[in-house]
mmCIF file of the C-alpha atoms, coordinates in Angstrom:
data_MODEL
# 
_entry.id   MODEL 
# 
loop_
_atom_site.group_PDB 
_atom_site.id 
_atom_site.type_symbol 
_atom_site.label_atom_id 
_atom_site.label_alt_id 
_atom_site.label_comp_id 
_atom_site.label_asym_id 
_atom_site.label_entity_id 
_atom_site.label_seq_id 
_atom_site.pdbx_PDB_ins_code 
_atom_site.Cartn_x 
_atom_site.Cartn_y 
_atom_site.Cartn_z 
_atom_site.occupancy 
_atom_site.B_iso_or_equiv 
_atom_site.pdbx_formal_charge 
_atom_site.auth_seq_id 
_atom_site.auth_comp_id 
_atom_site.auth_asym_id 
_atom_site.auth_atom_id 
_atom_site.pdbx_PDB_model_num 
ATOM 1   C CA . MET A 1 1   ? 102.960 119.163 101.588 1.00 0.00 ? 1   MET A CA 1 
ATOM 2   C CA . LYS A 1 2   ? 103.501 122.317 100.189 1.00 0.00 ? 2   LYS A CA 1 
ATOM 3   C CA . LYS A 1 3   ? 107.343 122.782 100.176 1.00 0.00 ? 3   LYS A CA 1 
ATOM 4   C CA . ASP A 1 4   ? 109.349 125.991 99.755  1.00 0.00 ? 4   ASP A CA 1 
ATOM 5   C CA . ASP A 1 5   ? 111.933 125.492 97.638  1.00 0.00 ? 5   ASP A CA 1 
ATOM 6   C CA . ARG A 1 6   ? 115.735 126.297 98.447  1.00 0.00 ? 6   ARG A CA 1 
ATOM 7   C CA . LYS A 1 7   ? 118.776 126.295 96.302  1.00 0.00 ? 7   LYS A CA 1 
ATOM 8   C CA . TRP A 1 8   ? 120.826 123.448 96.354  1.00 0.00 ? 8   TRP A CA 1 
ATOM 9   C CA . LYS A 1 9   ? 122.796 122.628 99.298  1.00 0.00 ? 9   LYS A CA 1 
ATOM 10  C CA . PHE A 1 10  ? 125.189 120.684 97.493  1.00 0.00 ? 10  PHE A CA 1 
ATOM 11  C CA . LYS A 1 11  ? 125.659 119.997 93.588  1.00 0.00 ? 11  LYS A CA 1 
ATOM 12  C CA . LYS A 1 12  ? 128.349 117.739 91.276  1.00 0.00 ? 12  LYS A CA 1 
ATOM 13  C CA . SER A 1 13  ? 127.593 116.192 88.210  1.00 0.00 ? 13  SER A CA 1 
ATOM 14  C CA . PHE A 1 14  ? 126.098 112.972 89.840  1.00 0.00 ? 14  PHE A CA 1 
ATOM 15  C CA . LEU A 1 15  ? 124.715 113.968 93.143  1.00 0.00 ? 15  LEU A CA 1 
ATOM 16  C CA . LYS A 1 16  ? 122.340 116.578 93.966  1.00 0.00 ? 16  LYS A CA 1 
ATOM 17  C CA . VAL A 1 17  ? 121.569 117.671 97.923  1.00 0.00 ? 17  VAL A CA 1 
ATOM 18  C CA . LYS A 1 18  ? 118.533 120.252 98.289  1.00 0.00 ? 18  LYS A CA 1 
ATOM 19  C CA . HIS A 1 19  ? 117.354 121.287 101.925 1.00 0.00 ? 19  HIS A CA 1 
ATOM 20  C CA . ASN A 1 20  ? 113.438 122.273 101.638 1.00 0.00 ? 20  ASN A CA 1 
ATOM 21  C CA . LEU A 1 21  ? 111.112 123.566 104.039 1.00 0.00 ? 21  LEU A CA 1 
ATOM 22  C CA . TYR A 1 22  ? 107.827 121.757 103.799 1.00 0.00 ? 22  TYR A CA 1 
ATOM 23  C CA . TYR A 1 23  ? 104.565 122.828 105.198 1.00 0.00 ? 23  TYR A CA 1 
ATOM 24  C CA . ASN A 1 24  ? 102.731 119.440 106.501 1.00 0.00 ? 24  ASN A CA 1 
ATOM 25  C CA . PRO A 1 25  ? 98.770  119.844 106.556 1.00 0.00 ? 25  PRO A CA 1 
ATOM 26  C CA . PHE A 1 26  ? 98.698  116.711 108.631 1.00 0.00 ? 26  PHE A CA 1 
ATOM 27  C CA . ALA A 1 27  ? 100.981 117.749 111.463 1.00 0.00 ? 27  ALA A CA 1 
ATOM 28  C CA . LYS A 1 28  ? 99.760  121.343 110.881 1.00 0.00 ? 28  LYS A CA 1 
ATOM 29  C CA . LYS A 1 29  ? 103.272 122.803 111.151 1.00 0.00 ? 29  LYS A CA 1 
ATOM 30  C CA . GLU A 1 30  ? 106.618 123.305 108.788 1.00 0.00 ? 30  GLU A CA 1 
ATOM 31  C CA . GLU A 1 31  ? 109.349 120.323 108.643 1.00 0.00 ? 31  GLU A CA 1 
ATOM 32  C CA . HIS A 1 32  ? 112.598 120.620 107.330 1.00 0.00 ? 32  HIS A CA 1 
ATOM 33  C CA . TYR A 1 33  ? 113.640 117.502 104.568 1.00 0.00 ? 33  TYR A CA 1 
ATOM 34  C CA . SER A 1 34  ? 116.843 117.045 103.151 1.00 0.00 ? 34  SER A CA 1 
ATOM 35  C CA . VAL A 1 35  ? 116.297 115.503 99.649  1.00 0.00 ? 35  VAL A CA 1 
ATOM 36  C CA . ILE A 1 36  ? 118.537 113.773 97.045  1.00 0.00 ? 36  ILE A CA 1 
ATOM 37  C CA . THR A 1 37  ? 118.815 113.829 93.476  1.00 0.00 ? 37  THR A CA 1 
ATOM 38  C CA . PHE A 1 38  ? 121.676 111.423 91.601  1.00 0.00 ? 38  PHE A CA 1 
ATOM 39  C CA . SER A 1 39  ? 120.567 111.260 88.301  1.00 0.00 ? 39  SER A CA 1 
ATOM 40  C CA . LYS A 1 40  ? 118.385 114.171 86.171  1.00 0.00 ? 40  LYS A CA 1 
ATOM 41  C CA . ASP A 1 41  ? 115.761 111.340 84.979  1.00 0.00 ? 41  ASP A CA 1 
ATOM 42  C CA . GLY A 1 42  ? 116.328 108.519 87.281  1.00 0.00 ? 42  GLY A CA 1 
ATOM 43  C CA . PHE A 1 43  ? 117.958 105.337 86.202  1.00 0.00 ? 43  PHE A CA 1 
ATOM 44  C CA . GLY A 1 44  ? 116.800 102.356 84.874  1.00 0.00 ? 44  GLY A CA 1 
ATOM 45  C CA . ILE A 1 45  ? 117.336 98.733  85.497  1.00 0.00 ? 45  ILE A CA 1 
ATOM 46  C CA . ILE A 1 46  ? 116.755 95.760  83.127  1.00 0.00 ? 46  ILE A CA 1 
ATOM 47  C CA . VAL A 1 47  ? 115.608 92.120  83.674  1.00 0.00 ? 47  VAL A CA 1 
ATOM 48  C CA . ALA A 1 48  ? 117.546 90.644  80.949  1.00 0.00 ? 48  ALA A CA 1 
ATOM 49  C CA . ILE A 1 49  ? 116.393 86.803  79.823  1.00 0.00 ? 49  ILE A CA 1 
ATOM 50  C CA . THR A 1 50  ? 118.100 84.865  77.988  1.00 0.00 ? 50  THR A CA 1 
ATOM 51  C CA . SER A 1 51  ? 115.985 81.987  74.960  1.00 0.00 ? 51  SER A CA 1 
ATOM 52  C CA . GLU A 1 52  ? 116.417 79.671  77.996  1.00 0.00 ? 52  GLU A CA 1 
ATOM 53  C CA . ASN A 1 53  ? 114.478 82.029  80.490  1.00 0.00 ? 53  ASN A CA 1 
ATOM 54  C CA . LYS A 1 54  ? 117.329 81.968  82.783  1.00 0.00 ? 54  LYS A CA 1 
ATOM 55  C CA . ILE A 1 55  ? 117.831 85.942  84.351  1.00 0.00 ? 55  ILE A CA 1 
ATOM 56  C CA . VAL A 1 56  ? 121.705 87.790  83.907  1.00 0.00 ? 56  VAL A CA 1 
ATOM 57  C CA . LEU A 1 57  ? 122.495 89.037  87.141  1.00 0.00 ? 57  LEU A CA 1 
ATOM 58  C CA . ILE A 1 58  ? 125.730 90.790  88.080  1.00 0.00 ? 58  ILE A CA 1 
ATOM 59  C CA . LYS A 1 59  ? 127.848 90.106  91.357  1.00 0.00 ? 59  LYS A CA 1 
ATOM 60  C CA . GLN A 1 60  ? 129.553 93.481  91.828  1.00 0.00 ? 60  GLN A CA 1 
ATOM 61  C CA . TYR A 1 61  ? 131.162 95.318  94.661  1.00 0.00 ? 61  TYR A CA 1 
ATOM 62  C CA . ARG A 1 62  ? 129.022 98.263  96.102  1.00 0.00 ? 62  ARG A CA 1 
ATOM 63  C CA . VAL A 1 63  ? 130.376 100.826 98.036  1.00 0.00 ? 63  VAL A CA 1 
ATOM 64  C CA . GLY A 1 64  ? 127.511 101.520 99.713  1.00 0.00 ? 64  GLY A CA 1 
ATOM 65  C CA . ALA A 1 65  ? 126.882 98.100  101.272 1.00 0.00 ? 65  ALA A CA 1 
ATOM 66  C CA . GLY A 1 66  ? 130.876 97.341  101.928 1.00 0.00 ? 66  GLY A CA 1 
ATOM 67  C CA . LYS A 1 67  ? 130.437 94.096  99.975  1.00 0.00 ? 67  LYS A CA 1 
ATOM 68  C CA . PHE A 1 68  ? 129.426 92.503  96.936  1.00 0.00 ? 68  PHE A CA 1 
ATOM 69  C CA . ILE A 1 69  ? 125.633 92.089  96.003  1.00 0.00 ? 69  ILE A CA 1 
ATOM 70  C CA . LEU A 1 70  ? 124.174 90.211  93.218  1.00 0.00 ? 70  LEU A CA 1 
ATOM 71  C CA . ASN A 1 71  ? 122.112 92.873  91.284  1.00 0.00 ? 71  ASN A CA 1 
ATOM 72  C CA . LEU A 1 72  ? 120.657 93.377  87.655  1.00 0.00 ? 72  LEU A CA 1 
ATOM 73  C CA . PRO A 1 73  ? 122.212 95.423  85.042  1.00 0.00 ? 73  PRO A CA 1 
ATOM 74  C CA . SER A 1 74  ? 121.534 99.294  85.802  1.00 0.00 ? 74  SER A CA 1 
ATOM 75  C CA . GLY A 1 75  ? 122.453 102.259 84.898  1.00 0.00 ? 75  GLY A CA 1 
ATOM 76  C CA . ALA A 1 76  ? 121.719 106.350 85.599  1.00 0.00 ? 76  ALA A CA 1 
ATOM 77  C CA . PHE A 1 77  ? 120.098 108.501 82.988  1.00 0.00 ? 77  PHE A CA 1 
ATOM 78  C CA . LYS A 1 78  ? 121.937 111.437 82.749  1.00 0.00 ? 78  LYS A CA 1 
ATOM 79  C CA . GLU A 1 79  ? 119.632 113.318 80.567  1.00 0.00 ? 79  GLU A CA 1 
ATOM 80  C CA . GLU A 1 80  ? 115.806 114.017 80.494  1.00 0.00 ? 80  GLU A CA 1 
ATOM 81  C CA . GLY A 1 81  ? 115.189 111.780 77.491  1.00 0.00 ? 81  GLY A CA 1 
ATOM 82  C CA . THR A 1 82  ? 112.457 109.545 75.499  1.00 0.00 ? 82  THR A CA 1 
ATOM 83  C CA . LEU A 1 83  ? 111.353 105.978 76.125  1.00 0.00 ? 83  LEU A CA 1 
ATOM 84  C CA . SER A 1 84  ? 113.358 104.930 72.991  1.00 0.00 ? 84  SER A CA 1 
ATOM 85  C CA . GLN A 1 85  ? 116.772 106.982 73.944  1.00 0.00 ? 85  GLN A CA 1 
ATOM 86  C CA . LYS A 1 86  ? 116.546 105.200 77.580  1.00 0.00 ? 86  LYS A CA 1 
ATOM 87  C CA . ILE A 1 87  ? 116.016 102.063 75.928  1.00 0.00 ? 87  ILE A CA 1 
ATOM 88  C CA . LYS A 1 88  ? 119.376 102.595 73.830  1.00 0.00 ? 88  LYS A CA 1 
ATOM 89  C CA . LYS A 1 89  ? 121.064 103.607 77.209  1.00 0.00 ? 89  LYS A CA 1 
ATOM 90  C CA . MET A 1 90  ? 119.896 100.072 78.475  1.00 0.00 ? 90  MET A CA 1 
ATOM 91  C CA . LYS A 1 91  ? 120.725 97.917  75.768  1.00 0.00 ? 91  LYS A CA 1 
ATOM 92  C CA . GLU A 1 92  ? 124.525 99.795  76.089  1.00 0.00 ? 92  GLU A CA 1 
ATOM 93  C CA . GLU A 1 93  ? 124.787 99.490  79.716  1.00 0.00 ? 93  GLU A CA 1 
ATOM 94  C CA . LEU A 1 94  ? 123.450 95.590  79.460  1.00 0.00 ? 94  LEU A CA 1 
ATOM 95  C CA . GLU A 1 95  ? 126.158 95.233  76.879  1.00 0.00 ? 95  GLU A CA 1 
ATOM 96  C CA . GLU A 1 96  ? 128.753 97.092  79.178  1.00 0.00 ? 96  GLU A CA 1 
ATOM 97  C CA . GLU A 1 97  ? 127.901 95.148  82.185  1.00 0.00 ? 97  GLU A CA 1 
ATOM 98  C CA . THR A 1 98  ? 127.320 92.046  81.079  1.00 0.00 ? 98  THR A CA 1 
ATOM 99  C CA . GLY A 1 99  ? 128.600 91.153  77.480  1.00 0.00 ? 99  GLY A CA 1 
ATOM 100 C CA . TYR A 1 100 ? 125.168 90.363  76.446  1.00 0.00 ? 100 TYR A CA 1 
ATOM 101 C CA . SER A 1 101 ? 122.800 92.125  74.088  1.00 0.00 ? 101 SER A CA 1 
ATOM 102 C CA . ALA A 1 102 ? 119.359 92.071  72.731  1.00 0.00 ? 102 ALA A CA 1 
ATOM 103 C CA . LYS A 1 103 ? 117.272 93.762  69.631  1.00 0.00 ? 103 LYS A CA 1 
ATOM 104 C CA . ILE A 1 104 ? 116.215 96.890  70.716  1.00 0.00 ? 104 ILE A CA 1 
ATOM 105 C CA . SER A 1 105 ? 112.920 95.285  69.775  1.00 0.00 ? 105 SER A CA 1 
ATOM 106 C CA . ASN A 1 106 ? 113.217 92.952  72.672  1.00 0.00 ? 106 ASN A CA 1 
ATOM 107 C CA . PHE A 1 107 ? 113.252 95.743  75.644  1.00 0.00 ? 107 PHE A CA 1 
ATOM 108 C CA . LYS A 1 108 ? 110.070 96.709  77.233  1.00 0.00 ? 108 LYS A CA 1 
ATOM 109 C CA . LYS A 1 109 ? 109.615 99.309  80.096  1.00 0.00 ? 109 LYS A CA 1 
ATOM 110 C CA . ILE A 1 110 ? 107.452 97.533  82.531  1.00 0.00 ? 110 ILE A CA 1 
ATOM 111 C CA . GLY A 1 111 ? 107.229 99.828  85.080  1.00 0.00 ? 111 GLY A CA 1 
ATOM 112 C CA . GLU A 1 112 ? 108.747 102.744 87.305  1.00 0.00 ? 112 GLU A CA 1 
ATOM 113 C CA . VAL A 1 113 ? 109.216 102.712 91.155  1.00 0.00 ? 113 VAL A CA 1 
ATOM 114 C CA . PHE A 1 114 ? 110.623 105.214 93.252  1.00 0.00 ? 114 PHE A CA 1 
ATOM 115 C CA . LEU A 1 115 ? 112.913 102.973 95.941  1.00 0.00 ? 115 LEU A CA 1 
ATOM 116 C CA . THR A 1 116 ? 113.334 105.418 98.395  1.00 0.00 ? 116 THR A CA 1 
ATOM 117 C CA . PRO A 1 117 ? 110.946 107.874 98.285  1.00 0.00 ? 117 PRO A CA 1 
ATOM 118 C CA . ALA A 1 118 ? 111.138 109.644 101.640 1.00 0.00 ? 118 ALA A CA 1 
ATOM 119 C CA . ARG A 1 119 ? 114.701 111.151 100.819 1.00 0.00 ? 119 ARG A CA 1 
ATOM 120 C CA . ILE A 1 120 ? 115.356 110.327 97.045  1.00 0.00 ? 120 ILE A CA 1 
ATOM 121 C CA . THR A 1 121 ? 113.739 111.705 94.064  1.00 0.00 ? 121 THR A CA 1 
ATOM 122 C CA . ASP A 1 122 ? 114.813 109.703 91.592  1.00 0.00 ? 122 ASP A CA 1 
ATOM 123 C CA . LYS A 1 123 ? 112.379 107.216 89.816  1.00 0.00 ? 123 LYS A CA 1 
ATOM 124 C CA . CYS A 1 124 ? 114.108 103.564 88.566  1.00 0.00 ? 124 CYS A CA 1 
ATOM 125 C CA . THR A 1 125 ? 112.791 102.802 85.393  1.00 0.00 ? 125 THR A CA 1 
ATOM 126 C CA . ILE A 1 126 ? 112.257 98.846  85.206  1.00 0.00 ? 126 ILE A CA 1 
ATOM 127 C CA . PHE A 1 127 ? 112.756 96.794  81.777  1.00 0.00 ? 127 PHE A CA 1 
ATOM 128 C CA . VAL A 1 128 ? 112.807 93.541  80.198  1.00 0.00 ? 128 VAL A CA 1 
ATOM 129 C CA . ALA A 1 129 ? 114.968 92.621  77.290  1.00 0.00 ? 129 ALA A CA 1 
ATOM 130 C CA . LYS A 1 130 ? 114.007 89.334  76.169  1.00 0.00 ? 130 LYS A CA 1 
ATOM 131 C CA . ASN A 1 131 ? 116.083 86.461  74.154  1.00 0.00 ? 131 ASN A CA 1 
ATOM 132 C CA . VAL A 1 132 ? 119.492 88.037  75.288  1.00 0.00 ? 132 VAL A CA 1 
ATOM 133 C CA . TYR A 1 133 ? 122.508 86.475  73.813  1.00 0.00 ? 133 TYR A CA 1 
ATOM 134 C CA . LYS A 1 134 ? 126.468 86.598  74.396  1.00 0.00 ? 134 LYS A CA 1 
ATOM 135 C CA . THR A 1 135 ? 127.974 89.297  72.373  1.00 0.00 ? 135 THR A CA 1 
ATOM 136 C CA . LYS A 1 136 ? 131.270 88.645  70.669  1.00 0.00 ? 136 LYS A CA 1 
ATOM 137 C CA . GLY A 1 137 ? 132.785 91.460  71.816  1.00 0.00 ? 137 GLY A CA 1 
ATOM 138 C CA . GLY A 1 138 ? 132.576 90.640  75.855  1.00 0.00 ? 138 GLY A CA 1 
ATOM 139 C CA . ARG A 1 139 ? 131.981 93.057  78.602  1.00 0.00 ? 139 ARG A CA 1 
ATOM 140 C CA . LYS A 1 140 ? 133.362 96.414  78.565  1.00 0.00 ? 140 LYS A CA 1 
ATOM 141 C CA . LEU A 1 141 ? 133.613 97.534  82.187  1.00 0.00 ? 141 LEU A CA 1 
ATOM 142 C CA . GLU A 1 142 ? 134.231 100.603 83.873  1.00 0.00 ? 142 GLU A CA 1 
ATOM 143 C CA . SER A 1 143 ? 136.628 100.930 86.609  1.00 0.00 ? 143 SER A CA 1 
ATOM 144 C CA . ALA A 1 144 ? 133.755 100.666 89.585  1.00 0.00 ? 144 ALA A CA 1 
ATOM 145 C CA . GLU A 1 145 ? 132.522 97.583  87.619  1.00 0.00 ? 145 GLU A CA 1 
ATOM 146 C CA . LYS A 1 146 ? 136.406 96.143  87.477  1.00 0.00 ? 146 LYS A CA 1 
ATOM 147 C CA . GLY A 1 147 ? 136.286 92.600  89.710  1.00 0.00 ? 147 GLY A CA 1 
ATOM 148 C CA . SER A 1 148 ? 132.300 92.105  89.165  1.00 0.00 ? 148 SER A CA 1 
ATOM 149 C CA . GLN A 1 149 ? 131.270 88.707  87.641  1.00 0.00 ? 149 GLN A CA 1 
ATOM 150 C CA . VAL A 1 150 ? 127.974 87.522  85.779  1.00 0.00 ? 150 VAL A CA 1 
ATOM 151 C CA . ILE A 1 151 ? 125.942 84.949  86.778  1.00 0.00 ? 151 ILE A CA 1 
ATOM 152 C CA . VAL A 1 152 ? 122.987 83.480  84.750  1.00 0.00 ? 152 VAL A CA 1 
ATOM 153 C CA . LYS A 1 153 ? 119.967 81.553  86.828  1.00 0.00 ? 153 LYS A CA 1 
ATOM 154 C CA . ASP A 1 154 ? 116.793 80.532  86.311  1.00 0.00 ? 154 ASP A CA 1 
ATOM 155 C CA . LEU A 1 155 ? 114.159 81.859  88.195  1.00 0.00 ? 155 LEU A CA 1 
ATOM 156 C CA . GLN A 1 156 ? 113.385 79.455  90.363  1.00 0.00 ? 156 GLN A CA 1 
ATOM 157 C CA . GLU A 1 157 ? 116.879 79.656  91.507  1.00 0.00 ? 157 GLU A CA 1 
ATOM 158 C CA . VAL A 1 158 ? 116.736 83.756  91.544  1.00 0.00 ? 158 VAL A CA 1 
ATOM 159 C CA . ILE A 1 159 ? 113.272 83.630  93.777  1.00 0.00 ? 159 ILE A CA 1 
ATOM 160 C CA . LYS A 1 160 ? 115.059 81.482  96.431  1.00 0.00 ? 160 LYS A CA 1 
ATOM 161 C CA . MET A 1 161 ? 118.118 83.832  96.341  1.00 0.00 ? 161 MET A CA 1 
ATOM 162 C CA . ILE A 1 162 ? 115.549 86.788  96.870  1.00 0.00 ? 162 ILE A CA 1 
ATOM 163 C CA . ASN A 1 163 ? 114.258 84.697  99.619  1.00 0.00 ? 163 ASN A CA 1 
ATOM 164 C CA . SER A 1 164 ? 117.144 83.373  101.364 1.00 0.00 ? 164 SER A CA 1 
ATOM 165 C CA . GLY A 1 165 ? 118.641 87.041  101.181 1.00 0.00 ? 165 GLY A CA 1 
ATOM 166 C CA . LYS A 1 166 ? 121.018 86.613  98.801  1.00 0.00 ? 166 LYS A CA 1 
ATOM 167 C CA . ILE A 1 167 ? 119.777 89.071  96.469  1.00 0.00 ? 167 ILE A CA 1 
ATOM 168 C CA . GLU A 1 168 ? 119.534 92.433  98.642  1.00 0.00 ? 168 GLU A CA 1 
ATOM 169 C CA . ALA A 1 169 ? 119.533 95.059  96.141  1.00 0.00 ? 169 ALA A CA 1 
ATOM 170 C CA . LEU A 1 170 ? 115.877 96.449  96.365  1.00 0.00 ? 170 LEU A CA 1 
ATOM 171 C CA . SER A 1 171 ? 115.630 97.650  92.663  1.00 0.00 ? 171 SER A CA 1 
ATOM 172 C CA . SER A 1 172 ? 116.524 94.092  91.436  1.00 0.00 ? 172 SER A CA 1 
ATOM 173 C CA . ILE A 1 173 ? 114.267 92.461  94.061  1.00 0.00 ? 173 ILE A CA 1 
ATOM 174 C CA . ALA A 1 174 ? 111.239 94.795  92.594  1.00 0.00 ? 174 ALA A CA 1 
ATOM 175 C CA . ALA A 1 175 ? 112.033 94.415  89.035  1.00 0.00 ? 175 ALA A CA 1 
ATOM 176 C CA . ILE A 1 176 ? 112.343 90.717  88.951  1.00 0.00 ? 176 ILE A CA 1 
ATOM 177 C CA . LEU A 1 177 ? 109.152 90.294  91.041  1.00 0.00 ? 177 LEU A CA 1 
ATOM 178 C CA . LEU A 1 178 ? 107.472 92.675  88.628  1.00 0.00 ? 178 LEU A CA 1 
ATOM 179 C CA . ALA A 1 179 ? 108.476 90.975  85.535  1.00 0.00 ? 179 ALA A CA 1 
ATOM 180 C CA . LYS A 1 180 ? 107.342 87.978  87.043  1.00 0.00 ? 180 LYS A CA 1 
ATOM 181 C CA . GLU A 1 181 ? 104.085 89.129  88.396  1.00 0.00 ? 181 GLU A CA 1 
ATOM 182 C CA . LYS A 1 182 ? 103.605 90.610  84.165  1.00 0.00 ? 182 LYS A CA 1 
ATOM 183 C CA . GLY A 1 183 ? 104.172 87.575  82.593  1.00 0.00 ? 183 GLY A CA 1 
ATOM 184 C CA . PHE A 1 184 ? 107.387 87.949  81.331  1.00 0.00 ? 184 PHE A CA 1 
ATOM 185 C CA . ILE A 1 185 ? 109.498 85.345  83.496  1.00 0.00 ? 185 ILE A CA 1 
# 
């Protein structure tokens, strides 16, 4: 589909909405679409795995869902960056949100996915961090993360939680299943 780029209709530091006119060759007509960009370079999510092969999750209130959701640690990339810069950012997010850490060499990018490609431009970069451990400094929560809880579960329990609907965040489900399929857990 060809697109006729238009100006951003709404633009803030964390969110941009653009209305575009696309020519759809299959429908043989022009169609209007609004697309959303949350972060310049998407966001990352971490499947953090302890030396006991347990997965670190966070239970936190998510405004969009209107309830507490179980998900993996994650964060937006505010600027375009190299893979090593993204890994450093994910290490910081892991420490801040969970109080767990790992050596930089234990982080590995395992994939990228679009979660809502019809309307959202951001890609989710999936990382695995092996042999994570509790830090002495603990969690360093932002105000939106206050009230969250760290939960550590083995893979079988996490899969049961996915199947029963207790884990509802698509990015977390995709990341966990990709890490399992690739043999990291």
